[in-house]
C-alpha positions in Angstrom: -88.9 101.8 -64.1 -86.8 103.4 -61.5 -89.7 103.4 -59.0 -90.2 99.7 -59.5 -86.5 98.9 -58.9 -86.6 101.0 -55.8 -89.6 99.3 -54.4 -88.1 95.9 -55.1 -84.9 96.9 -53.2 -87.1 98.1 -50.3 -88.9 94.7 -50.1 -85.6 92.8 -50.1 -84.2 95.0 -47.3 -87.3 94.4 -45.3 -87.1 90.7 -45.8 -83.4 90.8 -44.9 -84.1 92.8 -41.8 -86.9 90.4 -40.7 -84.6 87.5 -41.0 -82.0 89.1 -38.8 -84.6 90.0 -36.2 -85.9 86.4 -36.3 -82.4 85.0 -35.9 -81.3 87.3 -33.0 -83.5 85.8 -30.4 -82.4 82.3 -31.6 -78.7 83.2 -31.3 -79.3 84.8 -27.9 -81.1 81.7 -26.8 -78.3 79.5 -27.9 -75.8 81.7 -26.1 -77.9 81.5 -23.0 -78.0 77.7 -23.4 -74.3 77.4 -23.7 -73.8 79.6 -20.6 -76.3 77.5 -18.6 -74.6 74.3 -19.6 -71.1 75.6 -18.5 -70.0 74.0 -15.2 -69.9 76.2 -12.1 -66.6 77.6 -11.0 -64.7 75.3 -8.6 -63.5 76.7 -5.3 -60.0 75.9 -3.8 -60.3 72.8 -1.6 -58.2 72.0 1.6 -55.7 69.2 2.0 -57.2 65.8 2.6 -55.9 63.9 5.6 -54.0 61.5 3.4 -52.3 64.3 1.5 -51.4 66.0 4.8 -49.8 62.8 6.2 -47.8 62.3 3.0 -46.4 65.9 3.3 -45.5 65.3 7.0 -43.8 62.0 6.1 -41.7 63.7 3.4 -40.6 66.5 5.7 -39.7 63.9 8.4 -37.6 62.0 5.8 -35.8 65.1 4.7 -35.0 66.1 8.4 -33.7 62.6 9.1 -31.4 62.9 6.1 -30.1 66.4 6.8 -29.6 66.4 10.5 -26.7 63.8 10.6 -25.0 65.9 7.8 -25.4 69.1 9.8 -24.1 67.3 12.9 -21.1 66.1 11.1 -20.5 69.6 9.7 -20.6 71.0 13.2 -18.2 68.4 14.5 -15.8 69.1 11.6 -15.8 72.8 12.7 -15.2 71.9 16.3 -12.4 69.6 15.2 -10.8 72.4 13.3 -10.9 74.6 16.4 -9.4 71.8 18.5 -6.5 71.4 16.1 -5.9 75.2 16.1 -5.9 75.2 19.9 -3.2 72.5 19.9 -1.1 74.2 17.4 -1.2 77.5 19.3 -0.2 75.6 22.5 2.6 73.9 20.7 4.0 77.2 19.3 3.8 78.7 22.8 5.8 75.8 24.2 8.5 76.2 21.5 8.7 79.9 22.3 9.1 79.0 26.0 11.9 76.6 25.0 13.8 79.4 23.3 13.9 81.3 26.6 14.8 78.3 28.8 17.8 76.6 27.3 15.8 74.5 24.7 13.7 72.8 27.4 9.9 72.7 26.9 8.0 73.4 30.1 8.4 70.8 32.8 8.5 70.6 36.6 11.9 70.6 38.1 13.7 70.4 41.4 17.1 71.5 42.4 19.7 68.8 42.6 17.6 66.2 40.7 19.1 64.5 37.7 17.2 64.9 34.4 16.6 61.1 34.2 14.8 61.3 37.6 12.5 64.3 36.8 9.8 62.1 35.1 8.4 61.1 38.5 7.9 64.7 39.5 5.6 65.7 36.6 2.3 64.4 38.0 2.4 65.9 41.5 2.3 69.5 42.8 4.8 70.9 45.1 4.2 73.4 47.9 7.9 74.2 48.2 8.4 74.7 44.5 5.0 76.4 44.2 3.6 74.5 41.3 0.2 72.9 40.9 -0.7 69.3 40.0 -0.7 67.7 36.6 -0.8 69.5 33.3 -2.6 72.6 34.7 0.4 73.0 37.0 2.6 73.1 33.9 0.5 75.9 32.4 -0.2 77.9 35.5 3.1 77.7 37.4 5.8 76.9 34.9 4.8 78.5 31.6 3.0 81.5 33.0 4.8 81.7 36.3 5.7 85.4 35.8 2.0 86.1 35.2 0.6 84.1 38.1 3.3 84.5 40.7 6.0 87.0 39.8 4.1 89.9 38.3 4.0 92.0 41.5 0.3 91.8 41.8 -2.1 89.3 43.5 -2.6 86.3 41.3 -0.8 87.8 38.4 -3.1 90.8 37.9 -0.3 93.2 37.3 1.0 91.5 34.0 -0.6 89.6 31.2 0.2 86.0 30.1 3.6 85.7 28.5 3.2 82.7 26.2 -0.4 81.5 26.0 -2.9 84.3 25.3 -6.0 82.6 26.8 -6.4 79.5 29.0 -9.6 78.7 27.3 -7.6 77.2 24.4 -6.7 74.3 26.7 -10.3 72.9 26.2 -11.5 71.2 23.0 -14.9 72.6 22.0 -16.2 69.0 21.7 -15.1 68.0 25.1 -17.7 68.0 28.0 -16.1 65.7 30.6 -12.8 64.2 31.6 -11.3 61.9 34.2 -9.3 63.8 36.9 -5.5 63.6 36.5 -3.6 60.5 37.6 -6.7 59.0 38.9 -7.5 55.5 40.2 -9.1 53.1 37.8 -10.6 49.7 37.8 -9.1 46.7 36.0 -10.4 47.9 32.6 -9.3 51.5 33.0 -12.9 52.7 33.0 -13.8 55.5 35.3 -17.2 56.2 36.9 -18.9 58.4 39.4 -16.8 61.0 41.0 -13.8 60.1 38.8 -15.4 61.9 35.9 -15.6 65.7 36.1 -17.3 68.2 33.7 -15.1 70.6 31.8 -15.0 74.2 32.7 -13.4 77.1 30.7 -11.7 79.7 32.7 -10.5 83.2 31.7 -7.4 83.6 34.0 -4.5 81.3 34.6 -4.6 82.4 38.2 -8.0 80.7 38.6 -6.5 77.2 37.9 -6.2 75.0 41.0 -3.0 75.5 43.0 -2.9 72.1 44.6 -4.4 68.6 44.3 -6.8 69.2 47.2 -8.0 72.4 45.6 -8.5 70.5 42.3 -10.5 67.8 44.1 -12.7 70.5 45.7 -13.4 72.1 42.3 -14.2 68.8 40.6 -13.8 70.5 37.2 -11.6 69.6 34.3 -9.8 72.5 32.7 -7.8 70.8 30.0 -8.8 68.4 27.2 -5.3 67.1 26.4 -2.4 65.1 27.7 1.2 66.3 27.5 4.5 64.5 27.3 6.9 66.4 29.5 10.7 66.7 29.4 11.2 67.1 25.7 13.7 69.6 24.3 13.2 71.5 21.1 16.2 69.7 19.5 14.5 66.3 19.9 13.0 64.7 16.9 10.2 66.7 15.3 7.9 63.7 14.9 7.9 62.9 18.6 4.4 63.2 20.2 4.0 66.3 22.4 0.3 66.6 23.1 -2.9 64.8 22.1 -6.6 64.4 22.8 -7.2 63.0 26.3 -9.6 60.2 26.8 -11.9 59.7 29.8 -9.5 57.0 31.0 -6.0 57.2 32.5 -3.7 58.1 29.6 -0.5 58.3 31.5 0.5 54.6 31.0 2.5 53.0 28.2 1.2 54.0 24.7 -1.3 56.4 26.4 -4.7 55.6 25.0 -6.5 52.6 26.3 -9.8 53.1 24.4 -12.3 55.8 23.3 -16.0 56.1 23.7 -18.8 58.4 22.5 -18.1 60.9 25.4 -14.5 61.5 24.5 -13.3 64.7 22.7 -14.3 63.5 19.2 -16.1 60.3 20.2 -14.6 57.2 18.5 -14.0 58.9 15.2 -10.4 59.8 15.9 -8.0 62.0 17.8 -5.9 65.1 17.3 -2.1 64.7 17.9 0.4 67.6 18.2 4.0 66.7 17.3 7.1 68.4 18.6 7.6 70.4 15.3 4.2 72.0 16.2 2.1 70.5 13.4 -1.1 68.8 14.2 -2.4 65.5 12.7 -5.9 64.1 12.7 -5.7 60.4 13.3 -8.9 58.6 12.2 -10.1 55.4 13.9 -12.3 52.6 12.8 -13.6 52.2 16.3 -12.7 53.2 19.9 -11.8 49.6 20.8 -8.5 48.9 22.6 -6.8 47.1 19.7 -7.7 49.8 17.2 -6.6 52.7 19.5 -3.4 50.9 20.4 -2.6 50.4 16.8 -2.8 54.1 16.2 -0.9 54.8 19.4 2.0 52.7 18.4 2.4 54.9 15.3 3.6 57.7 17.6 5.0 55.9 20.6 6.9 53.4 18.5 9.3 56.2 17.5 9.9 57.2 21.1 10.3 53.6 22.4 12.9 52.8 19.7 15.0 56.0 20.3 18.2 55.8 22.4 18.2 57.4 25.8 19.6 60.9 26.0 20.4 61.2 29.7 20.8 57.6 30.9 23.7 55.2 30.6 23.5 52.9 27.6 21.2 50.0 28.5 19.2 47.6 26.2 16.2 48.0 28.5 16.2 51.9 28.5 14.9 54.0 25.7 14.0 57.7 25.3 10.5 56.9 26.5 11.9 56.2 30.0 13.1 59.8 30.3 9.8 61.5 29.5 6.5 61.4 31.3 2.9 61.7 30.1 0.7 63.8 32.3 -3.0 64.9 32.2 
């Protein structure tokens, strides 16, 4: 009985084994079929021309958006440096005034009444040994001990007394200026040789000593105009210095207009007041009416103030006793 059971089990095992062997090739065949039917692996493809053009267009668009913003950021940085330069100059002038009986730097002449000194501020003087315009104020009035009285040639024996570096006289955004007290046409616009490139110098002694030397150099060393003959006890909101335009700024109300080549273009101007603080004055445009409106904000105070050194006269104000120089 046991033998019969064992033989039956053997037959079932053989049948089961044959079934498995018969199925294995079929399963293997199905696997091969599935592998054959699978799509071949795709290789990475390059950009098409259209895709490349789209990418280039997007990059160009981003550059066109970012570049003006970067340009504005650089100009804001230069404007900050310009304001700092003016403030340093104003503080130096106030320090000078403490040493010279409250007078801010100005050209003088023995025996000349204060009310008559305004006409001397533009020119240079061989006898008094000071140069022309505003650079004569810096070189031969403020830093006279450094440039003329230090005991060495051209002031090499002593350093500057009030202004540490003549390069602060230039606005970092300024590239060209009209030469001081220059001729102009009916519109105040200067062309040709009347416009000079700016040039930074490292020593006050290198500034021109005379008008003829200045014309030979044909370089502008200052970006600002200056109102001479103030005292430090005048009103603190009187205008002391400001951005110079590429036109003659020595007339009434100073600015006649601004263009893209001025210190900060037509965006506005930096103004230094007598109390040594600097104001940024924004403009809508550089047109005459717009600029004059801003100018009256500062000169209106001076034009309405009573004279200090002249006899009372309805036609004379404090503005007649000072002089704007470039």
